[in-house]
ZAMARGU-4260 file (C-alpha; in steps of 0.2 Angstrom, whole numbers, plus 5000, padded with zeros to 4 digits):
<rodrens>
0) 5562/5498/5540 | 5553/5494/5523 | 5547/5508/5515 | 5532/5507/5503 | 5526/5523/5492
5) 5509/5525/5483 | 5511/5536/5468 | 5499/5550/5462 | 5494/5545/5445 | 5502/5556/5432
10) 5496/5550/5416 | 5482/5561/5408 | 5468/5558/5409 | 5471/5552/5428 | 5467/5536/5435
15) 5458/5535/5451 | 5463/5518/5454 | 5476/5512/5468 | 5487/5498/5472 | 5483/5498/5490
20) 5467/5503/5499 | 5468/5513/5515 | 5462/5498/5524 | 5474/5487/5516 | 5488/5499/5521
25) 5483/5498/5538 | 5484/5480/5539 | 5501/5479/5531 | 5507/5491/5544 | 5500/5481/5558
30) 5504/5464/5551 | 5522/5469/5546 | 5530/5480/5560 | 5544/5484/5548 | 5534/5491/5535
35) 5529/5509/5534 | 5517/5516/5519 | 5518/5534/5512 | 5506/5540/5499 | 5508/5556/5488
40) 5493/5568/5491 | 5480/5568/5476 | 5463/5575/5472 | 5459/5562/5458 | 5461/5546/5467
45) 5445/5536/5472 | 5452/5535/5490 | 5454/5552/5497 | 5470/5559/5506 | 5460/5560/5522
50) 5455/5541/5522 | 5474/5536/5520 | 5477/5548/5534 | 5464/5540/5545 | 5471/5523/5541
55) 5488/5529/5549 | 5497/5530/5533 | 5509/5546/5531 | 5504/5559/5517 | 5520/5564/5509
60) 5525/5572/5492 | 5543/5568/5492 | 5543/5549/5491 | 5562/5547/5486 | 5565/5539/5502
65) 5554/5524/5499 | 5561/5507/5493 | 5546/5501/5484 | 5535/5513/5473 | 5518/5507/5467
70) 5507/5515/5453 | 5494/5509/5442 | 5497/5517/5423 | 5513/5522/5416 | 5523/5533/5427
75) 5528/5551/5417 | 5547/5548/5411 | 5551/5565/5421 | 5544/5559/5437 | 5555/5543/5438
80) 5567/5542/5453 | 5584/5535/5449 | 5588/5517/5457 | 5572/5513/5464 | 5560/5499/5462
85) 5543/5502/5452 | 5529/5492/5451 | 5516/5497/5439 | 5509/5492/5421 | 5522/5499/5409
90) 5513/5493/5393 | 5530/5490/5385 | 5531/5471/5384 | 5524/5472/5366 | 5536/5485/5362
95) 5522/5498/5361 | 5530/5513/5352 | 5521/5526/5362 | 5531/5520/5379 | 5547/5517/5371
100) 5555/5534/5378 | 5549/5529/5395 | 5557/5512/5395 | 5573/5519/5389 | 5573/5533/5403
105) 5570/5518/5416 | 5584/5510/5408 | 5595/5526/5409 | 5589/5529/5427 | 5594/5511/5433
110) 5577/5507/5440 | 5571/5490/5443 | 5554/5489/5434 | 5542/5475/5440 | 5528/5475/5427
115) 5511/5469/5436 | 5506/5462/5418 | 5520/5449/5419 | 5518/5443/5436 | 5511/5426/5433
120) 5509/5409/5441 | 5517/5394/5435 | 5504/5390/5422 | 5505/5407/5414 | 5490/5414/5422
125) 5492/5432/5428 | 5492/5434/5446 | 5486/5452/5448 | 5475/5464/5437 | 5459/5473/5434
130) 5453/5460/5422 | 5437/5454/5431 | 5430/5474/5434 | 5435/5477/5415 | 5424/5462/5411
135) 5410/5469/5423 | 5411/5486/5414 | 5414/5480/5398 | 5399/5468/5398 | 5388/5481/5405
140) 5392/5495/5391 | 5390/5483/5377 | 5371/5479/5384 | 5369/5497/5386 | 5374/5500/5368
145) 5363/5487/5362 | 5348/5495/5371 | 5352/5512/5364 | 5353/5505/5346 | 5338/5497/5348
150) 5327/5507/5360 | 5320/5491/5367 | 5327/5495/5385 | 5339/5507/5394 | 5353/5505/5406
155) 5361/5518/5416 | 5380/5521/5416 | 5391/5510/5427 | 5401/5525/5435 | 5385/5533/5440
160) 5384/5519/5454 | 5396/5520/5470 | 5400/5501/5470 | 5398/5485/5461 | 5383/5481/5474
165) 5374/5496/5468 | 5376/5492/5451 | 5368/5475/5453 | 5353/5483/5461 | 5349/5492/5444
170) 5347/5475/5436 | 5331/5472/5444 | 5317/5472/5434 | 5328/5472/5417 | 5320/5462/5404
175) 5332/5458/5389 | 5324/5454/5373 | 5329/5438/5364 | 5346/5442/5359 | 5361/5429/5356
180) 5378/5435/5364 | 5396/5427/5361 | 5408/5429/5375 | 5427/5424/5370 | 5440/5421/5382
185) 5445/5411/5398 | 5453/5424/5410 | 5448/5436/5423 | 5440/5447/5409 | 5429/5434/5404
190) 5424/5429/5422 | 5418/5447/5423 | 5407/5446/5408 | 5399/5430/5413 | 5396/5438/5430
195) 5385/5451/5422 | 5377/5438/5411 | 5371/5429/5424 | 5365/5445/5434 | 5356/5450/5420
200) 5347/5433/5419 | 5355/5428/5400 | 5356/5409/5399 | 5372/5399/5394 | 5370/5387/5380
205) 5382/5376/5372 | 5392/5381/5356 | 5384/5368/5345 | 5366/5373/5349 | 5369/5391/5349
210) 5375/5389/5331 | 5360/5379/5325 | 5344/5387/5336 | 5336/5403/5340 | 5327/5406/5356
215) 5314/5416/5364 | 5325/5423/5377 | 5342/5430/5380 | 5356/5417/5378 | 5375/5418/5378
220) 5388/5405/5373 | 5407/5405/5381 | 5420/5402/5368 | 5437/5397/5375 | 5453/5393/5366
225) 5448/5377/5360 | 5431/5383/5353 | 5439/5397/5343 | 5456/5391/5336 | 5463/5375/5328
230) 5479/5369/5322 | 5478/5371/5303 | 5485/5353/5300 | 5480/5342/5315 | 5463/5352/5318
235) 5466/5351/5337 | 5471/5364/5349 | 5484/5364/5362 | 5486/5380/5373 | 5505/5380/5373
240) 5508/5376/5355 | 5496/5390/5351 | 5504/5404/5362 | 5521/5398/5355 | 5517/5396/5336
245) 5502/5407/5331 | 5505/5404/5313 | 5500/5386/5315 | 5483/5390/5320 | 5467/5396/5310
250) 5452/5405/5319 | 5435/5397/5319 | 5423/5411/5324 | 5415/5414/5307 | 5401/5404/5310
255) 5396/5414/5324 | 5397/5431/5315 | 5381/5425/5306 | 5370/5421/5322 | 5377/5433/5335
260) 5369/5450/5340 | 5382/5456/5353 | 5402/5451/5354 | 5409/5452/5371 | 5427/5449/5366
265) 5439/5445/5381 | 5453/5436/5373 | 5472/5440/5373 | 5478/5445/5358 | 5496/5448/5351
270) 5502/5451/5333 | 5503/5436/5322 | 5487/5430/5331 | 5472/5425/5318 | 5458/5438/5321
275) 5441/5434/5325 | 5434/5440/5308 | 5442/5451/5295 | 5437/5468/5291 | 5429/5464/5274
280) 5418/5452/5283 | 5406/5466/5289 | 5401/5470/5272 | 5393/5452/5271 | 5375/5454/5273
285) 5376/5438/5284 | 5385/5446/5297 | 5374/5450/5311 | 5383/5456/5325 | 5377/5474/5329
290) 5386/5479/5345 | 5404/5474/5350 | 5412/5476/5367 | 5430/5473/5363 | 5435/5472/5381
295) 5452/5467/5377 | 5454/5482/5367 | 5467/5479/5355 | 5467/5492/5341 | 5466/5482/5325
300) 5468/5467/5334 | 5456/5451/5337 | 5443/5464/5333 | 5449/5471/5317 | 5436/5486/5316
305) 5443/5492/5333 | 5448/5510/5328 | 5455/5516/5344 | 5451/5520/5361 | 5436/5530/5367
310) 5433/5539/5385 | 5424/5533/5399 | 5412/5548/5396 | 5409/5543/5377 | 5414/5523/5376
315) 5405/5518/5360 | 5407/5524/5342 | 5400/5516/5326 | 5410/5508/5310 | 5402/5510/5294
320) 5400/5493/5286 | 5404/5498/5268 | 5417/5511/5271 | 5425/5504/5286 | 5427/5522/5293
325) 5423/5528/5310 | 5404/5536/5313 | 5394/5541/5326 | 5386/5526/5335 | 5368/5519/5333
330) 5367/5523/5314 | 5359/5512/5302 | 5373/5503/5292 | 5384/5504/5306 | 5391/5492/5319
335) 5393/5500/5337 | 5411/5496/5345 | 5413/5499/5363 | 5433/5501/5366 | 5440/5510/5382
340) 5457/5507/5390 | 5453/5510/5408 | 5435/5501/5410 | 5439/5497/5428 | 5440/5515/5432
345) 5421/5515/5432 | 5421/5506/5447 | 5438/5511/5455 | 5434/5506/5473 | 5430/5489/5471
350) 5443/5486/5457 | 5457/5493/5469 | 5452/5483/5484 | 5451/5467/5473 | 5469/5471/5465
355) 5477/5476/5482 | 5470/5458/5488 | 5480/5450/5476 | 5495/5459/5479 | 5495/5456/5497
360) 5491/5438/5495 | 5503/5433/5482 | 5517/5446/5480 | 5521/5458/5494 | 5529/5445/5507
365) 5540/5439/5494 | 5543/5456/5488 | 5548/5461/5506 | 5560/5445/5508 | 5570/5450/5493
370) 5560/5441/5480 | 5553/5425/5472 | 5555/5416/5455 | 5539/5425/5451 | 5545/5443/5453
375) 5561/5438/5445 | 5550/5434/5429 | 5541/5449/5430 | 5556/5461/5432 | 5560/5469/5415
380) 5575/5479/5420 | 5587/5481/5434 | 5603/5492/5437 | 5602/5497/5418 | 5601/5481/5411
385) 5587/5471/5403 | 5581/5455/5412 | 5587/5438/5401 | 5569/5434/5398 | 5567/5451/5389
390) 5581/5451/5379 | 5569/5453/5363 | 5567/5471/5370 | 5585/5476/5367 | 5583/5487/5351
395) 5567/5494/5360 | 5579/5499/5375 | 5591/5507/5364 | 5603/5493/5368 | 5615/5488/5353
</rodrens>
């Protein structure tokens, strides 16, 4: 018998998303007779304990009998069980200092850690994640913030809707002004942003036209890798080279800062990559952007005036154009920044359903059969050792 445990989220504030919905658990137990699913009780989960019980899932506090333990956010170090296989977003791959002790505890307890973030197709595209719904919620919040700043229109909050379908209904009759929106990125986050642009009736235009023209209706342009970066010597863009050698590339976004009202940022960023602009650029009178939805949400990352996370309850803050300090949102002389680390939690049931579908489709069967190259590449630790692909984490892990 293969026993799967769904963990109660222990990080504060608690996340309400789940790796597998009750319906998906029911399907797994019916399809794979050797699989049994157990779930820890939780009052904060978007699916109730009763829904899991009705689906035939065992409700159980102690999951030490399980072979695989699934969470969403980081599992508190004190709650980790020795010698188990865990799957969750550990937020350690980039050597994040705030999770170093968690990672060292994983090593000490000889845990096999499979990080969702590292599950990738052969071409490097991530297999599972909540990016699409981060894009959906982030784009909505960005438009909402612009409406609050200008007073031209009003959008309600996403979390007040029970589902994505209900959210769509709130756009009926919405008429946006003649704004220009720059959308960056090519992954799931960008796809979520584009979904909202289309649902709100924002028209797509080519980057070249966007830079030269003004419009009498709302427009967006979609900027991918080759639109945003070029090799300093050749003037070309090669995706593999760019990700391997950030220092060879410069950013091409500056002209867009002069013609854009709202920036919807969905690009992946890591240390060493050129930023979309520099902090000092916002002092330039030509810098037109007044609202930034930094959906990728890297503090001081691709958006250098991202000063850190807000909460779902209070997602927007201001940044003073002169002092670059944090202010209240919607003030004259400031730029509004929407930066929230758990945006999909505003549509937790939809986001969880989508996440679980990808997990079932691409990962679980191979996991039950003993693994695959995809799973192996996403395994950070096992039996107290670092996987060879993550040797750069040795010092972080407390190894000599």
